[in-house]
C-alpha positions in Angstrom: -66.8 -50.8 182.6 -64.4 -51.0 179.8 -63.1 -48.5 177.2 -62.5 -48.7 173.5 -59.8 -46.2 172.5 -59.8 -44.7 169.1 -58.1 -41.4 168.3 -58.6 -38.6 165.8 -56.5 -39.4 162.7 -54.7 -42.1 164.6 -55.3 -45.8 165.1 -55.5 -47.4 168.5 -56.2 -51.1 168.8 -58.2 -50.6 171.9 -58.4 -49.5 175.5 -58.2 -51.9 178.4 -59.7 -51.2 181.8 -58.5 -53.1 184.9 -60.3 -53.3 188.2 -59.1 -54.6 191.6 -61.6 -57.5 191.4 -60.1 -58.4 188.1 -61.0 -56.4 185.1 -59.1 -55.9 181.9 -61.2 -55.0 178.8 -60.2 -55.3 175.2 -61.3 -54.6 171.6 -59.2 -55.6 168.7 -60.9 -53.8 165.8 -59.1 -50.6 165.0 -60.6 -47.9 162.8 -60.5 -44.1 162.4 -62.7 -41.6 164.1 -62.7 -38.2 162.5 -65.3 -36.4 164.7 -64.1 -34.7 167.8 -65.2 -35.4 171.4 -66.8 -38.8 170.7 -67.6 -40.9 173.8 -67.0 -44.6 174.1 -67.5 -47.3 176.7 -68.2 -51.0 177.0 -66.6 -54.0 178.6 -65.0 -56.4 176.1 -63.0 -58.7 178.3 -62.3 -59.1 182.0 -59.3 -60.6 183.6 -59.9 -61.1 187.3 -56.9 -61.7 189.6 -56.3 -58.9 192.2 -58.4 -58.9 195.4 -57.9 -55.2 196.3 -57.5 -51.8 194.8 -54.8 -51.5 192.1 -52.4 -48.6 193.1 -49.7 -48.9 190.4 -49.4 -50.0 186.8 -46.4 -49.9 184.5 -45.2 -51.1 181.0 -42.1 -53.2 181.1 -39.3 -53.0 178.5 -40.1 -56.4 177.2 -43.6 -55.2 176.3 -45.5 -56.9 179.1 -47.1 -54.9 181.9 -47.2 -55.1 185.7 -49.8 -54.2 188.3 -49.4 -53.7 192.1 -52.3 -53.8 194.5 -53.5 -53.4 198.1 -53.4 -57.2 198.3 -49.6 -57.1 198.3 -49.3 -58.9 194.9 -47.5 -57.8 191.8 -48.9 -59.4 188.7 -47.0 -59.7 185.4 -49.3 -59.7 182.3 -48.7 -60.8 178.7 -49.3 -57.8 176.4 -50.2 -60.0 173.5 -52.3 -62.7 175.0 -53.6 -60.3 177.7 -53.3 -63.1 180.2 -51.5 -63.5 183.5 -47.8 -64.6 183.2 -46.7 -64.5 186.8 -47.8 -63.8 190.4 -45.3 -62.3 192.8 -46.0 -62.1 196.5 -44.2 -58.9 196.9 -45.2 -57.1 200.1 -47.0 -57.5 203.4 -49.3 -54.6 202.6 -50.2 -52.4 199.6 -47.8 -52.1 196.7 -47.5 -48.4 196.1 -45.0 -48.1 193.2 -43.4 -50.2 190.4 -40.5 -49.2 188.2 -38.0 -51.0 186.0 -34.3 -50.1 186.0 -31.3 -51.4 184.0 -27.7 -51.3 185.2 -24.2 -51.7 183.7 -24.4 -55.5 184.3 -27.1 -55.6 181.6 -29.6 -56.6 184.2 -33.2 -55.4 184.0 -34.5 -55.1 187.6 -38.1 -54.6 188.6 -38.3 -52.5 191.8 -41.4 -52.6 194.0 -42.1 -50.4 196.9 -44.8 -50.9 199.5 -46.5 -49.7 202.7 -44.3 -52.1 204.6 -41.4 -49.7 204.0 -39.5 -52.3 201.9 -38.0 -51.9 198.5 -37.8 -55.3 196.7 -35.5 -56.0 193.7 -36.6 -58.6 191.2 -34.5 -59.9 188.3 -36.7 -59.7 185.2 -34.2 -61.8 183.1 -34.2 -64.6 185.7 -38.0 -65.2 186.0 -38.3 -62.3 188.5 -36.1 -64.0 191.1 -35.9 -61.9 194.2 -32.3 -60.7 194.5 -32.5 -58.2 197.3 -34.8 -56.4 199.7 -34.1 -53.2 201.6 -35.9 -51.9 204.7 -36.5 -48.1 204.3 -37.8 -45.4 206.6 -41.4 -45.4 205.6 -43.9 -46.3 202.8 -42.3 -46.1 199.4 -43.9 -43.4 197.2 -41.8 -42.9 194.1 -38.9 -44.7 192.4 -37.1 -43.2 189.3 -34.2 -44.3 187.2 -31.6 -41.5 187.1 -28.9 -43.3 185.0 -27.6 -46.9 184.5 -25.8 -46.5 187.8 -28.3 -44.6 189.9 -32.0 -44.7 190.9 -33.9 -42.5 193.3 -36.4 -43.3 196.0 -38.9 -41.0 197.8 -40.4 -41.8 201.2 -41.4 -39.8 204.3 -40.0 -36.5 202.9 -36.7 -38.2 202.2 -35.4 -38.2 198.6 -32.5 -40.6 198.2 -30.1 -41.9 195.5 -29.2 -45.6 195.3 -26.6 -47.7 193.4 -28.3 -49.8 190.7 -25.6 -52.4 191.0 -25.0 -52.7 194.8 -28.5 -51.7 195.7 -27.2 -49.5 198.5 -28.2 -45.9 199.4 -25.5 -43.4 198.6 -27.1 -40.0 199.2 -30.3 -38.5 200.8 -31.9 -35.2 201.4 -34.9 -34.2 203.4 -37.5 -32.1 201.6 -40.7 -31.3 203.5 -44.1 -30.6 202.1 -43.8 -32.5 198.8 -47.1 -33.9 197.6 -46.0 -35.4 194.2 -42.8 -35.8 192.3 -41.5 -36.2 188.8 -37.9 -36.8 187.5 -36.9 -34.4 184.7 -33.2 -34.9 183.8 -29.6 -34.3 185.1 -30.6 -34.8 188.7 -33.4 -32.2 188.3 -36.8 -33.0 189.8 -40.2 -31.3 189.7 -42.2 -31.4 192.9 -45.8 -30.5 193.6 -45.8 -28.8 197.0 -48.5 -28.5 199.7 -48.8 -24.7 199.0 -50.0 -25.5 195.4 -46.7 -24.5 193.8 -44.1 -26.5 191.9 -40.4 -26.6 192.8 -37.9 -27.3 190.1 -34.7 -28.3 192.0 -31.4 -30.2 191.8 -31.3 -33.0 194.4 -27.8 -32.0 195.4 -28.9 -28.4 196.2 -29.8 -29.6 199.7 -30.9 -26.2 201.0 -33.0 -25.5 197.9 -30.9 -22.3 197.3 -31.3 -22.4 193.6 -34.7 -23.9 193.2 -37.2 -22.4 190.8 -40.8 -21.9 191.9 -43.8 -22.1 189.6 -47.0 -20.6 190.8 -50.5 -20.3 189.4 -52.3 -23.5 190.5 -55.4 -23.0 192.6 -55.3 -26.4 194.3 -52.9 -29.1 195.3 -51.1 -30.7 192.4 -51.7 -34.5 192.5 -49.6 -35.7 189.5 -46.9 -34.3 187.2 -45.8 -35.6 183.8 -42.9 -34.5 181.7 -44.0 -34.3 178.1 -40.7 -33.1 176.5 -37.8 -30.9 177.4 -40.0 -27.8 177.3 -43.3 -28.8 178.9 -44.6 -30.6 182.0 -48.3 -31.1 182.6 -49.9 -31.2 186.1 -53.2 -32.6 187.2 -54.9 -31.0 190.3 -57.2 -32.1 193.0 -59.9 -29.7 191.7 -59.8 -31.3 188.2 -57.8 -28.6 186.5 -55.0 -29.4 184.0 -52.0 -27.0 183.7 -49.3 -27.0 181.1 -46.0 -25.4 182.3 -43.2 -24.0 180.2 -39.9 -25.2 181.7 -37.9 -22.7 179.6 -39.8 -19.6 180.7 -40.6 -21.1 184.1 -44.2 -20.1 183.9 -47.7 -21.4 183.2 -48.3 -21.9 179.5 -52.0 -22.5 179.7 -54.6 -24.2 181.9 -57.8 -26.1 181.3 -60.3 -25.4 184.0 -62.3 -28.5 185.1 -60.7 -30.8 182.6 -62.2 -33.4 184.9 -64.9 -33.1 187.5 -62.7 -34.4 190.3 -59.1 -35.2 191.2 -56.8 -36.1 188.3 -54.7 -39.1 189.1 -52.5 -39.9 186.1 -51.2 -38.3 182.9 -49.4 -40.1 180.1 -47.9 -39.0 176.9 -49.3 -40.6 173.7 -48.2 -39.5 170.2 -46.6 -36.2 169.5 -48.8 -33.5 170.8 -51.4 -35.7 172.5 -51.8 -37.0 176.0 -54.3 -38.9 178.2 -55.7 -38.3 181.7 -57.7 -40.3 184.2 -59.6 -39.1 187.2 -61.8 -39.8 190.2 -64.7 -38.9 187.9 -64.4 -42.4 186.3 -63.4 -40.8 182.9 -60.4 -41.2 180.6 -59.8 -38.3 178.3 -57.5 -37.7 175.3 -56.2 -34.2 174.7 -54.4 -32.2 172.0 -51.6 -30.2 173.5 -51.3 -27.7 170.7 -55.0 -27.1 170.0 -55.8 -27.2 173.8 -58.9 -29.3 173.3 -60.4 -32.6 174.5 -60.4 -35.0 171.5 -62.1 -38.0 173.1 -63.8 -38.9 176.3 -64.3 -42.4 177.6 -67.1 -42.1 180.1 -67.7 -44.6 183.0 -64.5 -46.5 182.2 -64.7 -47.8 185.8 -67.3 -47.9 188.5 -65.1 -45.9 190.8 -61.8 -44.0 190.8 -59.3 -44.6 188.0 -55.8 -44.5 189.5 -53.5 -45.1 186.5 -53.2 -45.5 182.8 -50.4 -46.6 180.5 -50.1 -47.3 176.8 -48.6 -50.6 175.5 -46.3 -51.0 172.5 -49.3 -52.2 170.4 -51.2 -49.0 171.0 -53.6 -50.4 173.6 -54.4 -48.3 176.7 -54.6 -49.9 180.1 -56.3 -48.4 183.1 -56.3 -49.5 186.7 -59.0 -48.5 189.3 -60.3 -48.5 192.8 -63.3 -50.6 191.8 
């Protein structure tokens, strides 16, 4: 019910696992593992605060991390003490997404989006004081920072741009059949579509006239992660991983059954390595260049693992359905 993360030829202080009924697990004894495909598990420490499934997890610029849950709470955690800093009663329903933006007024704003169709704005530099809330058209699914002046929001097939200073919507476009979304750069997004393809498009190309379509996935794409300017990695419902070449606009390679079930989150680690988590209760570390699984953390949770992040001190945090 916990995971210890150690990586081939690299040091990681530990891996944390979090559960809706309160679990964060830690080990603070780094060492090197040279053998490949080792398996680790074991609960070291539990922090119990949420009362429902954790849907979102993010690292803040100040080093701390935040969790959002079906209980409507957003919790801010100290990355050093691994203890609760603050409880925010954010939404009247599940918290679906968290993101941090900064604007030209040198403010760091935590944005939270929920099933109650509300975007909340919290001032991180002022003890997370609630400075604004906006009612939207449906449950908030994604929020991305585009620039110091603009952020985007996705809900109910509507992708919109907002002012980071006035917190007002300035543009929107309807895009049907999107299943998952990732921001790339320069107003360019990658979208996993219901027909198993990926669209690469500019948000201002409202009729998708100049979109690029990537094909080759055998199932619905559940998550997309930009690794660098050349590659994105997608995780599928069927457990397949696919690495896509953004320059050639084609599949670079795939790993069949990287996980037994749906892949829920992908994060970049060090250069050439990344981590994945899945409904199969496993967290895996991969080498992008060698195309192999380096480490597997089995039974990291009792149920589905929804998200993983890496903190500044090297620790991994995972959040699950259990």
